[in-house]
PLY file of the C-alpha trace (Angstrom):
ply
format ascii 1.0
element vertex 34
property float x
property float y
property float z
element edge 33
property int vertex1
property int vertex2
end_header
0.00 0.00 0.00
1.40 3.35 -1.02
1.53 6.22 1.40
-0.39 9.39 0.69
2.23 12.07 0.21
0.48 15.36 -0.29
3.33 17.33 1.25
6.70 16.78 2.94
6.27 15.16 6.33
7.67 17.24 9.16
8.61 15.89 12.56
5.43 17.20 14.17
3.31 15.81 11.38
4.91 12.39 11.46
2.74 11.25 14.37
-0.47 10.07 12.81
-2.85 7.20 13.33
-3.76 5.18 10.25
-7.05 3.35 10.11
-6.80 0.58 7.48
-10.51 -0.12 7.74
-11.69 3.30 6.63
-8.41 3.99 4.81
-8.00 7.25 6.68
-5.18 9.02 8.47
-5.88 10.75 11.76
-3.66 13.16 13.63
-2.94 11.99 17.16
-5.07 14.65 18.81
-7.97 13.80 16.56
-7.85 10.04 16.18
-11.01 8.10 16.98
-11.24 6.49 20.39
-12.24 2.89 19.98
0 1
1 2
2 3
3 4
4 5
5 6
6 7
7 8
8 9
9 10
10 11
11 12
12 13
13 14
14 15
15 16
16 17
17 18
18 19
19 20
20 21
21 22
22 23
23 24
24 25
25 26
26 27
27 28
28 29
29 30
30 31
31 32
32 33
């Protein structure tokens, strides 16, 4: 699976949560609580 690279990833932006089910990336402060 290829990563979605819309812009260069900075250190602060490197922390994201990926949901393979919905195929969506969430930022850590906004990721869904399961």
